[in-house]
RODO-2510 file (C-alpha; in nm, 4 decimals, decimal comma):
residues 211
     n   res          X          Y          Z
     1     m     3,0560     5,1237     1,9262
     2     a     2,9323     5,3667     2,2176
     3     e     2,5879     5,4250     2,3228
     4     c     2,4155     5,6884     2,1454
     5     r     2,2835     6,0193     2,2858
     6     s     1,9249     6,0435     2,3301
     7     e     1,8890     6,3084     2,0389
     8     d     2,0763     6,0604     1,7915
     9     c     1,8777     5,7311     1,8821
    10     c     1,5798     5,5750     1,6990
    11     i     1,4639     5,4346     2,0314
    12     v     1,5216     5,5683     2,4030
    13     a     1,3650     5,3460     2,6753
    14     r     1,4089     5,4654     3,0231
    15     d     1,3592     5,3083     3,3419
    16     l     1,1384     5,0135     3,2229
    17     h     0,9808     4,7700     3,4798
    18     r     0,7650     4,4884     3,4035
    19     w     0,6130     4,2378     3,6509
    20     r     0,4998     3,8666     3,6377
    21     g     0,2940     3,8365     3,9245
    22     a     0,5118     3,9392     4,2448
    23     r     0,8180     3,8574     4,0136
    24     a     0,9979     4,1555     3,8863
    25     v     1,0989     4,0594     3,5223
    26     l     1,2446     4,4070     3,4247
    27     r     1,4050     4,6094     3,7219
    28     g     1,4742     4,9745     3,5600
    29     v     1,6192     4,8573     3,2247
    30     d     1,7402     5,1490     2,9906
    31     v     1,8099     5,0981     2,6216
    32     r     1,9064     5,3275     2,3476
    33     v     1,9801     5,2277     1,9822
    34     r     2,1011     5,4349     1,7079
    35     p     2,0593     5,4257     1,3431
    36     g     2,2958     5,1500     1,1630
    37     e     2,3661     4,9315     1,4762
    38     l     2,3134     4,5942     1,5292
    39     v     2,2529     4,5134     1,9205
    40     a     2,2469     4,1561     2,0428
    41     l     2,0280     4,1172     2,3307
    42     t     2,1207     3,8007     2,5224
    43     g     2,0509     3,6177     2,8667
    44     e     1,9750     3,2978     3,0423
    45     n     1,6378     3,1280     2,9535
    46     g     1,3443     3,2995     3,1444
    47     s     1,5615     3,6114     3,1987
    48     g     1,3078     3,8272     3,0115
    49     k     1,4615     3,8765     2,6869
    50     s     1,1134     3,8239     2,5058
    51     t     0,9494     4,0292     2,7504
    52     l     1,2065     4,3426     2,6995
    53     l     1,1628     4,3140     2,3144
    54     q     0,7927     4,2877     2,3386
    55     v     0,7869     4,6179     2,5548
    56     l     1,0254     4,7873     2,2977
    57     a     0,7983     4,7059     2,0228
    58     g     0,4528     4,7853     2,2042
    59     a     0,3418     4,4412     2,2027
    60     l     0,3425     4,4614     2,5915
    61     r     0,2783     4,7605     2,8094
    62     p     0,5745     4,8245     3,0854
    63     d     0,4129     4,8645     3,4389
    64     r     0,6653     5,1615     3,4692
    65     g     0,8991     5,3581     3,2296
    66     r     0,9080     5,5395     2,9129
    67     i     0,9790     5,4626     2,5502
    68     e     1,0260     5,7113     2,2775
    69     r     1,0171     5,5347     1,9246
    70     r     1,1530     5,7783     1,6693
    71     t     1,1246     5,5922     1,3774
    72     s     0,9390     5,3320     1,1845
    73     f     0,9661     4,9660     1,3336
    74     g     0,8909     4,5950     1,2632
    75     y     0,8802     4,3440     1,5183
    76     c     0,9343     3,9493     1,4534
    77     p     0,8001     3,7494     1,7440
    78     q     0,9669     3,4227     1,8622
    79     i     0,6440     3,2376     1,7715
    80     a     0,5420     3,3013     1,4369
    81     a     0,2187     3,4907     1,3934
    82     l     0,0924     3,3438     1,0913
    83     y    -0,2475     3,2214     0,9082
    84     d    -0,2305     2,8622     0,8789
    85     h    -0,4736     2,8809     0,5582
    86     l    -0,2849     3,1711     0,3744
    87     t     0,0092     3,1225     0,1585
    88     p     0,3127     3,3517     0,1583
    89     d     0,1997     3,5323    -0,1289
    90     e    -0,1372     3,5976     0,0663
    91     h     0,0444     3,6852     0,3797
    92     f     0,2461     3,9442     0,1831
    93     r    -0,0681     4,0858     0,0207
    94     l    -0,2274     4,1385     0,3455
    95     f     0,0387     4,2717     0,5463
    96     a     0,1167     4,5017     0,2627
    97     s    -0,2259     4,6456     0,2675
    98     a    -0,2290     4,7054     0,6615
    99     m     0,1315     4,8392     0,6245
   100     g    -0,0141     5,1238     0,3629
   101     l     0,2008     4,9896     0,0732
   102     d     0,0384     4,9705    -0,2798
   103     r     0,0005     4,6441    -0,4244
   104     v     0,2711     4,6769    -0,7082
   105     t     0,5503     4,7743    -0,3986
   106     g     0,4082     4,5083    -0,1701
   107     r     0,4252     4,2295    -0,4533
   108     r     0,7964     4,3480    -0,5470
   109     r     0,9223     4,3492    -0,1691
   110     g     0,7666     3,9889    -0,1067
   111     d     0,9238     3,8536    -0,4336
   112     a     1,2439     3,9991    -0,3104
   113     l     1,2193     3,8272     0,0240
   114     l     1,1154     3,5045    -0,1126
   115     e     1,4454     3,5144    -0,2955
   116     r     1,6721     3,6586    -0,0502
   117     f     1,5556     3,3779     0,2308
   118     g     1,5325     3,0921    -0,0341
   119     f     1,1554     2,9991    -0,0084
   120     a     1,0198     3,1122    -0,3320
   121     a     0,9255     2,7539    -0,4199
   122     d     0,6623     2,7568    -0,0992
   123     r     0,4887     3,1188    -0,2150
   124     n     0,1916     2,9028    -0,2844
   125     t     0,1979     2,6499    -0,0135
   126     q    -0,0423     2,7059     0,2808
   127     v     0,1214     2,7853     0,5929
   128     a    -0,0216     2,4714     0,7492
   129     e     0,1714     2,2557     0,5037
   130     m     0,5293     2,4392     0,5436
   131     s     0,7849     2,3247     0,7740
   132     g     0,8687     2,5212     1,0894
   133     g     1,1936     2,6646     0,9507
   134     t     1,0143     2,7974     0,6402
   135     q     0,7319     2,9333     0,8780
   136     q     0,9942     3,1325     1,0314
   137     k     1,1418     3,2491     0,7106
   138     l     0,7931     3,4001     0,6403
   139     n     0,7676     3,5338     1,0004
   140     l     1,0880     3,7305     0,9348
   141     a     1,0023     3,8638     0,5951
   142     l     0,6827     4,0089     0,7189
   143     a     0,8375     4,1954     0,9924
   144     i     1,0728     4,3455     0,7450
   145     l     0,8291     4,3860     0,4361
   146     d     0,7653     4,7678     0,4519
   147     d     1,1594     4,7999     0,5241
   148     p     1,1461     4,9643     0,8773
   149     m     1,4271     5,1843     0,9994
   150     l     1,4396     4,9751     1,3414
   151     v     1,3600     4,5896     1,3432
   152     f     1,3144     4,3981     1,6332
   153     l     1,3791     4,0225     1,6060
   154     d     1,3136     3,7497     1,8520
   155     e     1,5510     3,4731     1,7714
   156     p     1,4544     3,5030     1,4236
   157     y     1,6561     3,2072     1,2811
   158     a     1,5100     2,9359     1,5197
   159     g     1,5022     2,6490     1,2621
   160     f     1,7105     2,7977     0,9909
   161     d     1,9273     2,5802     0,8230
   162     i     2,3186     2,6938     0,7789
   163     e     2,2485     2,8495     0,4260
   164     t     1,9765     3,0443     0,5476
   165     y     2,1459     3,1571     0,8639
   166     g     2,4033     3,2802     0,6088
   167     r     2,1563     3,4916     0,4163
   168     f     2,0216     3,6315     0,7191
   169     l     2,3502     3,7324     0,8366
   170     e     2,4079     3,8915     0,4846
   171     w     2,0545     4,0747     0,5486
   172     a     2,1633     4,2205     0,8669
   173     e     2,4956     4,3445     0,7186
   174     e     2,3249     4,5148     0,4170
   175     t     2,0542     4,6398     0,6528
   176     r     2,3257     4,8005     0,8962
   177     a     2,4966     4,9686     0,5668
   178     r     2,1910     5,1242     0,4951
   179     g     2,1537     5,3095     0,8307
   180     r     1,8834     5,0632     0,9622
   181     a     1,8982     4,9271     1,2955
   182     v     1,8246     4,5834     1,4446
   183     v     1,7902     4,4408     1,7910
   184     v     1,8132     4,0827     1,8064
   185     v     1,7136     3,8393     2,0818
   186     s     1,9736     3,5293     2,0426
   187     h     2,1294     3,2587     2,2015
   188     l     2,3627     3,2617     1,8746
   189     a     2,5222     3,6420     1,9068
   190     y     2,8357     3,5226     2,0264
   191     d     2,9074     3,2869     1,7008
   192     s     2,9891     3,5921     1,4961
   193     g     3,1507     3,9278     1,5283
   194     l     2,8533     4,0907     1,3487
   195     f     2,7036     4,2699     1,6431
   196     d     2,8094     4,6130     1,7423
   197     r     2,6966     4,5819     2,1025
   198     h     2,6022     4,2662     2,3364
   199     l     2,3607     4,3503     2,6191
   200     r     2,2963     4,0985     2,8411
   201     l     1,9968     4,0713     3,0768
   202     r     2,0384     3,9381     3,4073
   203     e     1,8176     3,9581     3,7114
   204     g     1,6037     4,2308     3,5438
   205     k     1,8741     4,4633     3,4435
   206     l     2,0737     4,5380     3,1391
   207     h     2,4407     4,4793     3,1075
   208     a     2,6649     4,5854     2,8376
   209     d     2,8797     4,2568     2,7748
   210     r     3,0966     4,4455     2,4994
   211     p     3,0866     4,8335     2,4013
***
């Protein structure tokens, strides 16, 4: 799939730079993503993949460059941003309220995500008592609770078993079919033909490994 024209994209980032001390992590990165596109972002450990995703999602400010986000978006960080003393149900209520969802809609979407990713049995279990894999399921579910048009996922299936990974792939394919866009930081991107484009970050520059 060819890179989209600026006017057709749900996000356009131009000339992004980000330094970590004296080291340039991002050196003039351009990113464009169209609706209905699944994009894999790959690179060596320490190449700046997570930094780029944080910049695109607004969790970090670029030192230079410009980003235009033209639609609603969700962000799933690599390290789960959860509250140890809350259950999944309590997380869904809290996040639904912050997202402006009414109680009924938030509950319905939370229930659907619990079933989709196979952790309904843990809905009333505090995060501190859940396994790392289950915490990651909740981390992903919260990022997509309000069904955003664009989702940034930083290694969202770390700790998933094979069944849950399969559920993730099904979700991604359905999401693309509904015109949503997904950008995934991954070491597993080449294990499937799921993605429309593979972008590789190397020495602070972004390279298209596959159109």
